[in-house]
Legacy VTK file of the C-alpha trace (Angstrom):
# vtk DataFile Version 3.0
C-alpha trace
ASCII
DATASET POLYDATA
POINTS 108 float
41.312 -18.808 8.191
43.537 -18.456 5.155
40.610 -19.106 2.770
38.960 -15.801 3.391
41.996 -13.661 2.317
42.437 -15.896 -0.787
38.808 -15.374 -1.801
39.128 -11.645 -1.294
42.169 -11.570 -3.608
40.442 -13.635 -6.345
37.337 -11.358 -6.182
39.609 -8.271 -6.635
41.112 -9.769 -9.801
37.812 -10.199 -11.572
36.397 -6.958 -12.760
32.596 -6.394 -12.497
30.970 -5.460 -15.883
27.295 -4.387 -15.456
26.592 -4.820 -19.147
27.296 -8.569 -19.090
25.185 -9.281 -16.054
21.721 -10.610 -17.050
18.989 -12.371 -15.168
19.425 -15.330 -17.601
16.782 -17.707 -18.908
15.365 -18.470 -15.452
14.771 -14.792 -14.888
12.869 -14.465 -18.117
10.787 -17.521 -17.461
9.831 -16.500 -13.910
8.969 -12.960 -15.125
6.826 -14.354 -17.910
5.017 -16.707 -15.568
4.280 -13.885 -13.089
3.034 -11.761 -16.008
0.721 -14.635 -17.215
-0.714 -15.171 -13.622
-1.359 -11.477 -13.281
-3.071 -11.363 -16.734
-5.316 -14.361 -15.869
-6.247 -12.731 -12.503
-7.229 -9.525 -14.255
-9.408 -11.375 -16.779
-11.111 -13.351 -14.033
-11.770 -10.166 -12.081
-13.344 -8.438 -15.103
-15.559 -11.540 -15.734
-16.725 -11.527 -12.092
-17.484 -7.764 -12.096
-19.430 -8.090 -15.367
-21.493 -11.055 -13.871
-22.230 -8.941 -10.786
-23.437 -6.074 -12.854
-25.716 -8.327 -14.851
-27.144 -9.697 -11.670
-27.851 -6.227 -10.378
-29.524 -5.259 -13.755
-31.805 -8.295 -13.571
-32.733 -7.656 -9.886
-33.669 -4.062 -10.738
-35.848 -5.183 -13.692
-37.475 -7.756 -11.529
-38.170 -5.269 -8.774
-39.576 -2.798 -11.345
-41.825 -5.414 -12.841
-43.105 -6.320 -9.353
-43.791 -2.691 -8.610
-45.665 -2.291 -11.875
-47.731 -5.398 -11.145
-48.599 -4.104 -7.628
-49.597 -0.832 -9.057
-51.784 -2.516 -11.735
-53.474 -4.655 -9.111
-54.083 -1.590 -7.049
-55.811 0.115 -10.097
-57.924 -3.126 -10.609
-56.107 -4.166 -13.867
-54.104 -7.293 -14.281
-51.203 -6.964 -16.736
-48.542 -9.287 -18.002
-44.730 -8.496 -18.115
-45.070 -6.585 -21.354
-47.586 -4.254 -19.758
-50.534 -5.394 -22.063
-53.808 -6.458 -20.640
-54.636 -10.156 -21.020
-56.767 -11.063 -24.020
-59.863 -11.999 -21.997
-59.943 -8.537 -20.250
-59.520 -6.411 -23.448
-62.802 -6.638 -25.120
-64.838 -9.038 -23.094
-68.326 -7.900 -21.983
-68.803 -11.010 -19.846
-67.983 -10.634 -16.248
-65.143 -12.755 -14.916
-65.990 -15.614 -12.485
-64.419 -13.506 -9.703
-66.803 -10.701 -10.381
-69.865 -12.949 -10.323
-71.726 -13.788 -7.133
-71.752 -17.342 -5.764
-75.236 -18.018 -7.355
-74.205 -16.852 -10.821
-70.976 -18.943 -10.899
-72.760 -22.049 -9.872
-75.483 -21.565 -12.533
-72.992 -22.064 -15.264
LINES 1 109
108 0 1 2 3 4 5 6 7 8 9 10 11 12 13 14 15 16 17 18 19 20 21 22 23 24 25 26 27 28 29 30 31 32 33 34 35 36 37 38 39 40 41 42 43 44 45 46 47 48 49 50 51 52 53 54 55 56 57 58 59 60 61 62 63 64 65 66 67 68 69 70 71 72 73 74 75 76 77 78 79 80 81 82 83 84 85 86 87 88 89 90 91 92 93 94 95 96 97 98 99 100 101 102 103 104 105 106 107
């Protein structure tokens, strides 16, 4: 019981100076580590968002190419990914095997 009044007396003798109180080296190290972890999380988030945006762009391009291919098939023309007609269809006067009847295809 006598210890508590003695501690109170010792605490009153020491004066508190707010200019000399610092977090110390451990405070600096912990703050630096937290900052480093946050920075790494931000970089990872940016990388994942960029990857997701690239995937969305590729899906949109593939969907557009599929729509173009369907429209070309509906028009009766077959095109490749660049939109150009295949070489055999451009200047060929010979009918394709699919355009020939069963008798004409077997004669060749």
